[in-house]
C-alpha positions in Angstrom: 202.5 -252.5 -45.5 203.1 -249.4 -43.4 205.6 -248.0 -46.0 202.9 -247.8 -48.7 200.1 -246.5 -46.5 198.2 -244.0 -48.6 199.6 -245.4 -51.9 197.4 -248.5 -52.1 195.5 -247.2 -55.1 198.5 -246.0 -57.1 198.7 -247.4 -60.6 201.5 -249.7 -61.9 204.7 -247.7 -62.4 203.5 -245.2 -59.8 204.8 -244.0 -56.5 204.0 -247.2 -54.7 206.4 -249.1 -57.0 209.2 -246.8 -56.1 208.7 -247.4 -52.4 208.7 -251.2 -53.1 211.9 -250.9 -55.2 213.6 -248.9 -52.4 212.9 -251.7 -49.9 213.9 -254.5 -52.3 217.1 -252.8 -53.3 218.0 -252.0 -49.8 217.8 -255.6 -48.7 219.6 -256.8 -51.9 222.4 -254.2 -51.5 223.0 -255.3 -47.9 223.0 -259.0 -48.9 225.4 -258.3 -51.7 227.8 -256.5 -49.3 227.5 -259.4 -46.9 228.5 -261.8 -49.7 231.3 -259.6 -50.9 229.5 -258.9 -54.2 229.8 -255.5 -56.0 227.0 -255.9 -58.5 223.3 -256.7 -58.4 220.3 -256.7 -60.7 216.5 -257.6 -60.7 214.2 -259.8 -62.7 211.7 -256.8 -62.6 213.7 -255.4 -65.6 212.0 -258.0 -67.9 208.5 -257.1 -66.8 206.5 -254.9 -69.2 204.4 -253.8 -66.2 207.4 -252.1 -64.5 209.2 -248.9 -65.4 212.9 -249.4 -66.3 213.5 -245.7 -65.6 212.2 -246.1 -62.1 214.3 -249.2 -61.6 217.5 -247.6 -62.9 216.9 -244.5 -60.8 216.5 -246.5 -57.6 219.5 -248.6 -58.5 221.7 -245.6 -59.1 220.8 -244.2 -55.8 221.8 -247.3 -54.0 225.0 -247.5 -56.0 226.0 -244.1 -54.7 224.9 -245.0 -51.2 226.2 -248.5 -50.8 228.8 -248.9 -53.6 226.9 -251.9 -55.1 226.5 -251.3 -58.8 223.1 -251.9 -60.3 223.2 -253.8 -63.7 220.3 -252.6 -65.8 220.0 -254.5 -69.0 217.0 -253.8 -71.3 215.8 -257.3 -72.1 212.5 -255.9 -73.5 213.7 -254.0 -76.5 214.3 -255.5 -79.9 211.6 -258.1 -79.6 212.7 -259.2 -76.1 209.2 -259.4 -74.7 208.0 -261.5 -77.6 211.1 -263.7 -77.2 210.2 -264.2 -73.5 206.7 -265.3 -74.5 208.1 -267.7 -77.2 210.6 -269.4 -74.8 208.0 -269.6 -72.0 205.6 -271.3 -74.3 208.1 -273.7 -75.9 209.6 -274.7 -72.6 206.2 -274.9 -70.9 207.3 -272.6 -68.0 205.0 -271.0 -65.5 205.0 -267.2 -66.0 203.5 -265.2 -63.2 201.5 -262.3 -64.5 202.0 -260.0 -61.5 205.0 -258.8 -59.5 203.9 -260.2 -56.1 202.4 -256.9 -54.7 199.0 -257.5 -53.2 197.8 -254.0 -54.2 198.9 -254.4 -57.8 197.3 -257.8 -57.9 194.1 -256.5 -56.4 193.8 -253.7 -59.0 194.7 -256.1 -61.9 192.1 -258.7 -60.9 189.5 -255.9 -60.5 190.2 -254.7 -64.0 190.0 -258.3 -65.3 186.8 -258.8 -63.3 188.4 -261.9 -61.8 188.6 -263.1 -58.2 191.9 -262.7 -56.5 191.9 -266.3 -55.5 195.8 -266.5 -55.4 195.6 -265.0 -51.9 193.5 -267.5 -50.0 193.1 -271.2 -49.4 190.3 -273.1 -47.6 190.6 -274.2 -44.0 190.0 -277.7 -45.2 193.2 -277.9 -47.1 191.2 -279.0 -50.1 193.0 -278.4 -53.4 190.8 -276.1 -55.4 190.9 -275.6 -59.2 193.2 -272.9 -60.5 194.7 -272.5 -57.0 198.4 -272.1 -56.1 198.2 -275.6 -54.5 196.8 -277.2 -57.7 199.6 -275.4 -59.8 202.3 -276.7 -57.4 200.8 -280.2 -57.6 200.8 -280.1 -61.4 204.4 -278.9 -61.6 205.6 -281.6 -59.2 203.9 -284.2 -61.5 205.7 -282.5 -64.5 209.1 -283.0 -62.8 208.3 -286.7 -62.2 207.4 -287.1 -65.9 210.6 -285.4 -67.0 212.7 -287.7 -64.8 211.0 -290.7 -66.5 211.4 -289.1 -70.0 207.6 -289.2 -70.5 206.3 -286.6 -73.0 203.7 -284.2 -72.0 202.0 -280.9 -72.8 200.7 -278.2 -70.6 197.5 -276.6 -72.0 195.1 -274.0 -70.8 191.4 -274.6 -70.4 188.5 -272.2 -69.6 186.0 -273.4 -67.0 183.5 -272.2 -64.4 185.4 -271.8 -61.1 184.0 -271.6 -57.6 185.0 -270.2 -54.3 183.1 -270.4 -51.0 183.9 -267.7 -48.4 181.5 -268.4 -45.5 178.4 -270.4 -44.5 176.1 -269.8 -41.5 172.9 -271.7 -40.7 170.8 -270.4 -37.9 167.7 -272.0 -36.4 165.4 -269.5 -34.8 167.2 -266.3 -33.9 170.5 -267.5 -32.5 170.9 -271.3 -32.6 173.9 -271.9 -34.8 173.7 -275.2 -36.7 177.0 -276.9 -37.8 176.7 -277.2 -41.6 178.8 -277.9 -44.7 177.9 -276.7 -48.2 179.2 -278.7 -51.1 181.2 -277.0 -53.8 179.2 -275.0 -56.4 176.5 -274.3 -53.8 175.2 -270.8 -54.3 172.4 -268.6 -52.9 171.3 -265.7 -55.2 171.2 -263.0 -52.6 173.6 -264.7 -50.2 170.8 -264.9 -47.6 167.6 -266.9 -47.4 165.0 -267.4 -44.6 162.4 -270.2 -44.6 161.7 -273.8 -43.6 162.2 -277.3 -44.9 159.1 -277.8 -47.1 159.2 -281.5 -48.0 161.5 -284.4 -48.3 162.1 -287.1 -51.0 164.7 -289.8 -51.3 166.6 -288.4 -48.3 166.8 -284.9 -49.9 165.1 -282.2 -47.8 163.9 -279.2 -49.8 163.9 -275.7 -48.5 161.1 -273.4 -49.5 163.4 -270.7 -50.8 166.2 -270.2 -53.3 166.4 -273.9 -54.4 168.3 -274.9 -51.3 168.5 -278.5 -50.3 169.6 -280.3 -47.2 170.9 -283.8 -46.5 172.0 -285.4 -43.2 175.6 -286.5 -42.5 174.3 -290.1 -42.6 173.1 -289.6 -46.2 176.4 -288.0 -47.1 178.4 -290.8 -45.7 176.3 -293.4 -47.5 176.8 -291.5 -50.8 180.6 -291.3 -50.5 181.3 -294.4 -48.4 182.5 -292.0 -45.7 182.7 -292.4 -42.0 182.4 -288.9 -40.8 181.3 -288.7 -37.1 180.3 -285.0 -37.1 180.1 -281.9 -39.3 183.3 -280.4 -37.9 185.2 -283.4 -39.1 183.7 -282.9 -42.6 184.6 -279.2 -42.6 188.3 -279.8 -41.8 188.8 -283.0 -43.8 186.4 -283.1 -46.7 186.5 -285.3 -49.8 188.6 -284.1 -52.7 187.1 -281.4 -54.9 186.6 -283.9 -57.7 184.8 -286.3 -55.4 182.5 -283.5 -54.2 181.5 -282.8 -57.7 180.6 -286.5 -58.3 178.7 -286.4 -55.0 176.5 -283.5 -56.2 175.5 -285.6 -59.2 174.8 -288.6 -57.1 172.7 -286.5 -54.7 170.2 -285.3 -57.3 172.2 -282.3 -58.5 172.9 -282.2 -62.2 176.1 -281.1 -63.9 175.0 -277.5 -64.3 173.2 -277.2 -61.0 174.3 -274.4 -58.7 171.7 -275.1 -56.0 173.0 -275.0 -52.5 173.4 -278.5 -51.1 174.0 -278.4 -47.4 175.0 -281.2 -45.1 173.8 -281.1 -41.4 173.9 -283.6 -38.6 170.1 -283.8 -38.3 167.4 -282.0 -40.3 166.1 -279.0 -38.3 162.3 -278.4 -37.9 162.2 -274.7 -37.1 162.6 -271.5 -39.2 166.1 -271.2 -40.7 168.3 -268.4 -41.8 171.0 -269.4 -44.3 173.8 -267.1 -45.2 176.1 -268.4 -47.9 178.8 -266.2 -49.5 180.1 -267.9 -52.6 181.0 -266.9 -56.1 181.1 -268.7 -59.5 183.2 -267.1 -62.2 184.8 -267.8 -65.6 188.5 -268.7 -65.1 191.4 -270.3 -66.9 193.7 -273.0 -65.5 196.6 -275.1 -66.7 196.2 -278.8 -67.4 198.9 -281.4 -67.9 198.3 -283.9 -70.7 200.6 -287.0 -71.3 201.2 -287.5 -75.0 
């Protein structure tokens, strides 16, 4: 991080990439010498997002410095990039669309108007859609199918994704209430103040922003759970799929983005609710047995 300070906003193929190449090549050259190897190369040569000239220049410098020859093969010319795409699709391989640099990924996701959700996971350990954990789970399943000679296909599907960053519920000015917001809970302006206005069928309706509350007892009854407190729910929630089913059971329809918040007991006083969450169009891989 220190090495690229001031270069965070450099574009792809810019000065930040050269600093990264220097570091990668230095480590690789020393490892090659340790192993008694005289040559090395990099998979970055196949990426259309990287400059082959930059890579070759850095490789030549390290050859002169360490005596480890850099093998620079142009796999992209003569239809090489298209061939990569063809083989990747035919063999149903995962093809990462960024080099691994957090700054490059940040800029890429900003240009795509997509959330950089590769870089975080919930404290609950819940497997979220289109997350690294879901992808790993799918590819482990793929390996199991291949071992059993079961045919499958990996397809892509577009869907409405959701990530929740934080939730705070205050009663009065500073009494923090332990709370858990179910997936796809949103508040339009991220903050709302008001009171519980009325209750019906164990659902307690806030007077602002379509927010709803339920008790932990009601939550347990709906999911046949045995949670003793909200903290336990936060760190060991139901699966993502079960949460979506629970929203439907608890009077939220399939397209409802109203906040549904679980608390131990329903508060009587004035509440301040701060919920930072985002819904966005996304694409994920799905494994289908054929």
